[in-house]
Every structure is written in C-alpha cells, then in structure tokens.
N, C-alpha and C positions, 0 to 999 in steps of 0.2 A: 589158635594162638599158642595154647599150651603144648600142642604137638610140635609146632615149629620150634619153640624154645627148647623142648626136650631133645629134639633131633640135633639142635645146635650144641646143646650141652653134652651135653654129652659130650682112627683114625687111628730066602733072603739071607738068611744067616748061614754060616758054615756049620757042619755037623759037629756035635760034641760027644764025647764018650758016654756021658750020663747027663740026665736033666736034673737041674737043681730046682728049688722052689723059690718063689719070690713074693714078698709082701711090700706094697708101696702105699704110703699114706699121703693124702693131698688135702689142702684147703681149697675150697671152691667158693667164690663170691660172685654175685651178679646183680644186675639192675635191669628190670623190665617193667614197662608201663608204670613207672613211678614207684616201684616196690624194690627195696634193697633187701638182700638176703645173703646168708653164708651157710656153708655146710662143711662137714668132714667126709671125705671119700677115702675108702680103703679098697685096694685092688689086690687080689690073691691070684697067683698063677702057679699051676702044677701041671707040667706037661701040656697036653692039649685041653686043659680045663682052666677056666677063669671065673672068679667070683668078684663082683663089684658091689660094695656096700656104700650107700649114701645116707648119712644121718642128717635128718631135718627135724629140728626141735626134739621131740621124744619118739620119733618113728625112724626105724632103719629100713630102707628100701633096698632089696637085694635082687640082683640078676646073676644067674649062673649060666655059663656057656660051656657045654660039653661037646666039643667038636667031634670026637670019635663016635659018640652015640647020636649025633645030629639032634641034640636036645637043647632047649633054652628054658630055664625056670625063672619065674618072676614071682616074688612074694614080699611081704613086709612083716615087721615084728608085732603088729597088732592083729591082723587077720590071719588066722591059722589055716590058710589055704594057699596053695601054690599053683599058678598057671603053668601048664606044660605045653611047649610048642615043638612040633616035629619040624625041624629046620630043613630037612631034605625036601619034604613036601612043600614047605613054605617058599624055599628058594626057587623051586620049579614054578610055583604059582605066581610069585611076584616077578619072576624073570619074564613071564609072558606079557605082563602089563607095564613093566617099568619103562618109563619114557626118559630118554637122556637128552632130548632137545633142550638147549639153553643151559645145560649143566656143565660147569667147568670147575676144575680144582687144581691148584698149583701151590707148592711149597718150595721156595727158592732161597738159597743162602744170601745174607745181606752183608756179610763181612764183619759183623759186630760180635762182641763177647760180653758176658756179665757173669757174676757169681750168683749161683742159686743153690741153697742148701749146702754150702761149702764146696761146690763143684764149679769148674769153669764150663760155661755153656755157650755154644755157638748160636748166633741168631739166624733165624729164617723168617721170611715174610710169607704169610699164608693168605690166599685169596680164593674164595669159593663162591660160586654163583649157582643157585639152585631154584627150580620152580617151586612155588608154594600156592596153596589154595585156602582161602578163608571161607568158612561156612559150608564146607563140603560134607556129604554124608559119610557114613562109615566105610563105604566102598570107594570114596574119593570122587563121587559124582557131584556135579553142581558146584556152587560156590563161586567166589571171585578169584580169578587167576592173578597171582602176584609173583614177584621175584624177591628171594631172600639173598642178600649179599653179606657174606661173612669175611672178615679180614682181621689181621692183627699179627703181631710178632709171636714166634714160637722159639723157645730156647732149648736146644738139644745138647745133652751131655753124652759123650761117647766113652765107652769103656767102663761105665758105671756097673756096680754089681747088679745082676739080674737082667742085664741088657739082652743077652742071647736068648733067654727064656721068653722075655717080652716079645722080641721080634719073631721068634719061632712060632709063638702062639698066634700072632696076628696073620702071619703068612699062611698057617694051616687053616685058620678060620676063614680067611678070604677065599682060599681055594675051594672050600666047601660051601661058599655062598652065604656065609653068616652075615647078619647085619648087626649094628651096634646101637639099636634103638628099639623101643617097644614095637613088636610086630603089628599091633593094632594101629598104631600111628603110621607105620610104614605102608600098610595096605592103602590108607587114604592118601599118603604122600610118598609114593614109590621113588619119585625123582630125588627127594631129600635123602631117603635111605641110601640110594646109589651114591649121592654126593658125599655123605658121611663115610661110607665104606671106602671110597676113593681117597678121602682125606687120611684115613688110617693107613691105607696102603702107602701113600706118599710119606707119611711120618715114618713108617717102618723102613722105607727106602733110604732115609737119612743115615741109617746105621746106628742110631742112638736112642736114648730115652728122652721124651719131651718133659723136661723138668718144670717148665712154666709155659703156659699158653694163654694169651690174651685174645679174646674173640669179641669183635664188634659186629653186631647184627643190624642191618638196615633193610627195611622192607621198601620195595619199589613196585612200580607198575602203574596201571591206569585205573581211574575210577575214584569214587569218594573214599573208599577204604584205604587206598594207597596214600591219599592226601592226609587222612586222619593219622595214619601210622607215622608219616613223615613229620607231622607237627609234634607228635609225642616224643620224638627223639629216638636215638639208637638204644638197642638192648645190648648189654655187655656181660661178659663172663670171664673170670680169670681163675685158672687152676695152678697151684704151685705145690711141687713135691716137698714134703717135710722130711720123710724118712724112707729108706729102702732097706729091707732085711732079706737075707737069703737063707734063713733057718728053715728046717723041714716043716711042712704044713700037714695037718691032719686031713686025711681023705674025706672025713665027714663034713668038712667045710664046703665041699663041692656037690652037695645034694641038699634038698629041702630038709628041714629039721624033722626028726621022728615025731609022728603024730599029726603032721600037717596033711590035710586033705589035698589030693592031686586032682586038678581040673584040666582035662585035655582041651586045648583050644585049636581052632582052625581058622 
C-alpha cells in the first residue's frame, strides 16, 4: 500500500540561449486509510538536475535526479547515508519487465480557470489507470492483482517563471528513461512507474507548470482485498504551489551532503 501511495504522490520546449535555475515550493496534503497528513515540498532544478525535498514532521526526505550522469540519489536528514542508483542500467532492466497492459493516462483541458498563487491557471482533467499488486515480494511476484484509478483536476499556469527549465528537465529525463518514484517500489510495480512517467510527459505537453493538482486514488479489482479497500474509501492528495523563484542555485544542492556514505543499489 505504501508503494502505491508513494507512486501516486508523488508527471518539448524551444531552446533558450542559457539555462536559468528554478526553486518551487508546494504544500502537499493527503488522506489515506483514515490518516490525514500534510507536508512541505521544495523542488530545485538546474539544467538537467533536479532535487526534490519533502519535509514530514522533523525529517526531510530528498531525491536527486542527475540526468546527464544517469544517477538517482535518495537520502534523508536523519540517516547519514545515500542510496545511489545507476538509472541507465535500471531503465534497461525495468524496460524488459514493464507491463503496460491495462495502463492508461490522459490529461485533457476542461475549459475552466482559477487563481492559484496569484496566477491564472487553466483547468485540465486527469485520468490514470494502472495495475497494482498487494502483498507482492520485492521482485513483484505473487500478491493480489488490483487496479489503481487516479483522477482529479490539474491547474496549469503558462508563461510562469521557471516554466522552460521545468519542461526541459522532464523532457530530458523521460528521454533517458528516468522514473519519478523510488526504484525499489518500481521494481515491484513497473506498471505504476510507467503510468507515473506518462503522467509527467503529458503534464509537460500542456506547456505550463502544474500549480495545483488534486488526485483521488481508488483501488478496484476482484477478491476480498479489493472489497476491503473499496469500503475504506478513496485516498486523496492535493499539491499547491506557494512560490516560484529563479535565483541562481548552488551546485552543492544537487549532490548528497559531504560526509554521507554512498550505498550503490541495484
């Protein structure tokens, strides 16, 4: 269940003479299995590198994507160790096992507008269907097959500061086979990883920044687990942009902190 929620929470441009930097802060709130929670998320982009920090209570969880070096780093502020993933090898491995049967993703304009963080945002309707497995082992074997349905409105701002750099990064990352979830979860749920990557591709194709995204997650399928999940109600997540800044960023942000032990993962 944690892997499914994480995958859910968690989706081209013309050339510019020089790349700027971008920092975007968001609030993220959600409800799952009767538990309400909120967090602060900060995204930093510098060329083909992105860092995502999520603060939950007193812990900051960080993921760094280095597209040119084919590396992903995952660490937190408590444990002085960073997991390092070779994304070139990972993309090849997961590409051979990724199943796309039953996976669909669409983001379509709905003609509505609203104000988000002082900007006029255009409304889009998002609908994603992806395979899920409850109780599978770390290699995705066994478990009960289910379907995760994600839907909700997305509010896109076009022409906002940092838009070109945001879109350029996601285009480059997608071309290199990057995913935007924990690789350990993606190995067990490759269909979900594919669906989330397609979501970001389609978001980038809108030509703007997603300033607000509401996601309703409903589990379906057959068997007692599907019935239980249905009775528990939908899982929800909402992310809203608070600020966007294009001031220069320190290169040190895009690597694990000095003194952290690096642990290579496969």
